[in-house]
Legacy VTK file of the C-alpha trace (Angstrom):
# vtk DataFile Version 3.0
C-alpha trace
ASCII
DATASET POLYDATA
POINTS 225 float
-5.632 8.609 24.965
-5.039 11.635 22.734
-7.425 14.580 23.029
-9.625 15.707 20.109
-9.073 19.408 19.367
-11.020 21.592 16.907
-8.722 23.716 14.742
-9.350 27.128 13.167
-10.724 25.791 9.858
-13.274 23.601 11.669
-11.378 20.340 11.174
-10.151 18.275 14.113
-6.722 17.204 15.196
-5.389 15.235 18.148
-3.294 16.557 21.005
-0.538 14.167 22.022
-0.109 14.583 25.785
3.147 12.613 25.845
4.847 14.851 23.268
2.945 17.974 24.274
1.916 18.948 20.748
-0.925 18.698 18.254
-0.681 16.341 15.270
-1.679 19.170 12.921
-1.651 22.941 12.906
-4.203 24.558 15.220
-4.628 27.145 12.430
-6.331 24.405 10.392
-5.569 20.702 10.197
-7.275 20.167 6.853
-5.890 23.248 5.129
-2.355 22.474 6.317
-2.499 18.931 4.962
-3.929 20.091 1.637
-1.482 22.971 1.245
1.765 21.315 2.311
1.381 17.700 1.294
-1.229 17.581 -1.481
-0.691 20.844 -3.354
3.053 21.351 -2.787
4.003 17.682 -2.511
1.741 15.194 -4.288
0.709 17.284 -7.292
4.295 18.380 -7.848
5.618 14.804 -7.731
2.929 13.588 -10.140
3.979 16.305 -12.583
7.629 15.279 -12.260
6.904 11.566 -12.803
3.973 11.476 -15.248
2.339 8.118 -15.838
4.216 6.380 -13.010
2.881 4.681 -9.914
3.508 7.274 -7.207
5.312 5.915 -4.161
5.132 7.962 -0.975
6.961 7.556 2.319
5.360 9.446 5.183
7.314 10.157 8.346
4.630 10.397 11.016
1.473 8.664 9.744
-0.353 10.133 12.742
-4.085 10.613 12.219
-4.023 9.368 8.613
-5.290 12.675 7.220
-2.466 13.049 4.693
-3.060 9.506 3.496
-6.829 9.966 3.145
-6.441 13.098 1.031
-3.703 11.454 -1.040
-5.739 8.314 -1.675
-8.791 10.365 -2.632
-6.800 12.504 -5.091
-5.036 9.543 -6.686
-8.197 7.486 -7.030
-10.108 10.386 -8.546
-7.309 10.983 -11.056
-6.514 7.358 -11.916
-3.014 7.386 -10.393
-1.558 4.185 -8.968
-0.295 4.644 -5.420
2.055 2.828 -3.068
1.991 4.508 0.336
4.200 3.655 3.289
3.804 5.426 6.600
6.148 5.049 9.538
4.582 5.575 12.956
6.187 4.292 16.141
3.019 4.890 18.172
-0.070 4.464 15.964
-3.315 5.969 17.189
-6.144 3.569 17.976
-8.967 2.814 15.581
-11.305 4.510 18.064
-9.227 7.691 17.865
-9.238 7.473 14.078
-13.047 7.420 14.082
-13.194 10.427 16.418
-11.151 12.609 14.064
-14.257 13.105 11.943
-12.221 12.983 8.730
-14.926 10.921 7.028
-16.547 14.197 5.957
-13.556 15.292 3.875
-13.253 12.332 1.501
-15.657 10.030 -0.383
-17.163 7.321 1.810
-15.293 4.540 0.006
-11.978 6.237 0.803
-12.807 6.628 4.478
-14.004 3.036 4.786
-10.926 1.757 2.956
-8.743 3.192 5.713
-11.071 2.488 8.610
-11.747 -1.143 7.698
-8.094 -1.929 6.946
-6.276 0.281 9.449
-5.417 -2.396 12.001
-4.241 -4.916 9.409
-2.177 -2.288 7.576
-0.010 -1.825 10.672
3.100 -3.859 9.902
1.344 -5.283 6.846
0.743 -4.210 3.245
-2.778 -4.119 1.844
-4.211 -3.308 -1.567
-7.153 -1.045 -0.737
-8.195 -0.535 -4.350
-6.668 -1.981 -7.535
-3.145 -0.571 -7.778
-3.430 1.363 -4.495
-1.441 0.011 -1.554
-0.964 0.989 2.087
1.565 -0.115 4.686
2.037 1.409 8.153
5.353 0.511 9.766
5.188 0.451 13.570
8.824 1.409 13.958
10.975 4.426 14.548
12.259 6.014 11.351
15.840 5.124 12.233
14.951 1.422 12.367
13.724 1.373 8.748
16.362 0.841 6.073
16.295 3.495 3.304
15.445 2.076 -0.093
16.144 4.966 -2.454
12.970 4.075 -4.328
10.279 6.615 -3.371
9.046 9.545 -5.435
7.925 11.640 -2.469
8.464 12.042 1.264
5.886 13.660 3.504
8.001 14.708 6.494
5.309 15.279 9.110
7.092 14.631 12.389
6.296 16.728 15.437
8.107 20.069 15.541
11.767 20.485 16.408
10.697 22.171 19.658
8.873 19.079 20.893
10.722 16.296 19.074
14.236 17.599 18.304
15.592 14.100 17.729
13.570 13.901 14.482
15.308 16.964 13.020
18.999 16.181 13.482
21.303 16.155 10.457
21.673 12.404 10.842
17.937 11.689 10.842
17.175 14.087 7.994
19.931 12.452 5.950
18.510 9.027 6.780
15.028 10.093 5.666
16.380 11.611 2.454
17.826 8.218 1.576
14.329 6.872 0.910
14.017 9.051 -2.204
15.056 8.157 -5.723
16.983 10.763 -7.767
14.547 13.516 -8.678
12.340 12.635 -5.700
10.666 15.295 -3.576
10.879 16.037 0.155
7.941 18.110 1.477
7.481 19.418 4.993
5.606 22.158 6.823
8.820 23.320 8.520
11.695 25.432 7.293
14.834 26.333 9.224
18.390 27.128 8.272
19.536 23.904 9.915
17.054 21.835 7.908
18.085 23.489 4.654
21.757 22.851 5.377
21.075 19.209 6.280
19.336 18.592 2.960
21.913 20.500 0.927
24.598 18.335 2.548
23.002 15.242 0.969
22.660 16.905 -2.457
19.157 18.373 -2.461
17.984 21.543 -4.156
15.911 23.654 -1.757
12.742 25.635 -2.455
11.040 28.016 -0.053
7.293 28.103 -0.662
4.483 30.037 1.024
3.473 28.240 4.192
0.073 27.061 5.350
-2.019 29.345 7.555
-0.006 30.406 10.578
3.364 29.837 8.876
5.121 32.235 6.532
7.082 29.580 4.636
7.436 25.839 4.111
10.154 23.731 2.512
10.204 21.563 -0.576
13.441 19.946 -1.703
14.406 17.777 -4.672
17.068 15.088 -4.661
19.502 15.920 -7.433
20.047 13.402 -10.192
23.569 12.099 -10.846
25.407 13.984 -13.576
LINES 1 226
225 0 1 2 3 4 5 6 7 8 9 10 11 12 13 14 15 16 17 18 19 20 21 22 23 24 25 26 27 28 29 30 31 32 33 34 35 36 37 38 39 40 41 42 43 44 45 46 47 48 49 50 51 52 53 54 55 56 57 58 59 60 61 62 63 64 65 66 67 68 69 70 71 72 73 74 75 76 77 78 79 80 81 82 83 84 85 86 87 88 89 90 91 92 93 94 95 96 97 98 99 100 101 102 103 104 105 106 107 108 109 110 111 112 113 114 115 116 117 118 119 120 121 122 123 124 125 126 127 128 129 130 131 132 133 134 135 136 137 138 139 140 141 142 143 144 145 146 147 148 149 150 151 152 153 154 155 156 157 158 159 160 161 162 163 164 165 166 167 168 169 170 171 172 173 174 175 176 177 178 179 180 181 182 183 184 185 186 187 188 189 190 191 192 193 194 195 196 197 198 199 200 201 202 203 204 205 206 207 208 209 210 211 212 213 214 215 216 217 218 219 220 221 222 223 224
């Protein structure tokens, strides 16, 4: 069982005893998710692909916080959404309840995840008209890249605690899920990560990081000439 931990902004995260790391920043789980994945990732991708159904591939579905905030934003703004999370070790429904994330989104959004969470694991469900969720209970490397997504949320545990998720090979594999012009957003930024993405033809941006981090990375898959 993962431990519930209160972070600096008052929101909860879980501590994974097996990995030895929290699912979100202890400087603020909610603010990190909003800053890195909603503001720098989702809103940017929507602007790049106006009027399209936004397809998102999340590496590390974890507590579901990124999905909840994404679903709430898209529903409020009338944006169709197809969301795929990959999570080799999904948390339990009981742990999901204990996160307390119900307070950060409308009740219908929270209940849409809570009521459908178990069936979404290795399934695909339409939670609202035009808004789909699938959680793949696999390792990232076991999922075949499709080259069809607008946006990747790369939210794996840190390179310190899960170095196998940050190798050149795995980053290149993850990048293959994006269509040309697609966006790769992550809380992390290292020289090795930048080089790995440049090697598979991405343009790199350094953005201000969430609380506790100076910078974060956003990268765009270049379109063929």
